[in-house]
N, C-alpha and C positions, 0 to 999 in steps of 0.2 A: 684346213688340216690335207694334213701328204697324206693317198690311199699307195699303203702297201703291194707289194704281188703275190705274196700267197697269205698270208698269214694277218688279216684285222687286225688281232691285236697289235701287235707291233704297231701300229699309229696311237695307238698310246702311252705306252711304252717308251715309243718313239719321240710325239707329241711330250710327253714331258718331260721327253730331258731338256731339249729345246727352248721348252717353258722357261726352265730354270737357268735357263746359262746368263741372263741380263740379273739374276738377284745374287750367283757367287763367282762371277767368273767374269774375268769379256772378253767377248765375241774371238779376241784375238789369242788368248790366254785359251782357251776353249781351244780355239779351230792351234795351238802347236799344240799342246795335248796327244791328238788325235795321229797327229803325224810322230805325235814321238811313237806310241803304242805301234805305227804302223810299222817305224821300224822294227822292232818285237817281233813283228807276227811270220810264223812259221809255215812256211803256206804246203809239205804235208801235211800240216794234221789245222789249220785254219776251217772256221766255215763261212760260205759261202753266203747271201742274198742277193737279189737285189725287188728295187721297188721306188714305182712314182717319184718324181721331188724335183725340182728346177732344177735344170739342167747351173745354171751359173751360180747356184745355192742352195748346195747336195743334201747339208745336213739343212738349210731351214733357220738362217740362227741371223742372215742378216736384214736385219730392221730395214734398212732401205735400197733394197732391193731395188732400183727403179720399175714400172710395169712395162713400162717396155721390151724388159731383160728377162720378164717373166715368160715363163714356156717350162711344160712338162716332156721330162721326160724318163725310161727302161735307166738307174744307173745304179750300179755296181761297187759294194762294199763285204766288207772280212769279219775277222773278226779273229781273236781264240778263242777257244771252247772255253778255259775260266772266263778270261772276263768279258762283259755284256758294256762297253766301245766296240760301234761297230763304226770303219775306218774306209770314208768312201776308195778307194782302186784310183784317184786322180791324184792321192792321199801318198799313196802306195812309194813308195824305190819304182825301176819299172819291172824290176828284176821277181822280184815277190809281182806283182803283178802279172807277166803274164804266166808265169808260174801255175799261178791261178785260174787264169783262166784255160789252160791247155789241161786245168787240174779237171776243172768242171763245166769244159763249155759247154756237154750239153743239159743247164742248168741255170745256167745263166744264157744261151743264143738265143735266141730270136723265130720260129717257139717255145720257151721250155721246153723242154720234155719228149720237143717231138721226139728223139732220137734216145731214147731211151731205153726204150724197144730196141730187145735180141733178132736179129733176122732166125729166122724158124728153120 
């Protein structure tokens, strides 16, 4: 099970979503939906988050990921406020991902939140 950055409840929500992939859609269909949704994300109002995930399978949907390719790192996701579909930054158009990084750098950069404080 994937451990999430800041919200333990996301673990259960994300796990429930990925567990149902094979029940309803092929992995390719599921991934294609995320790329299509990513094209419509408005970086001005998007929500962003990071959590620990497989770097070569950030959604956790590849049942055949070889053991030697399994490594965990911080992965970055965005969604539209009205959507429950999180899209990995790697599936976003470059321009959108860059705008999100610029806007939300203090939330996403390691260590997250370090630069949120304004000087006195």
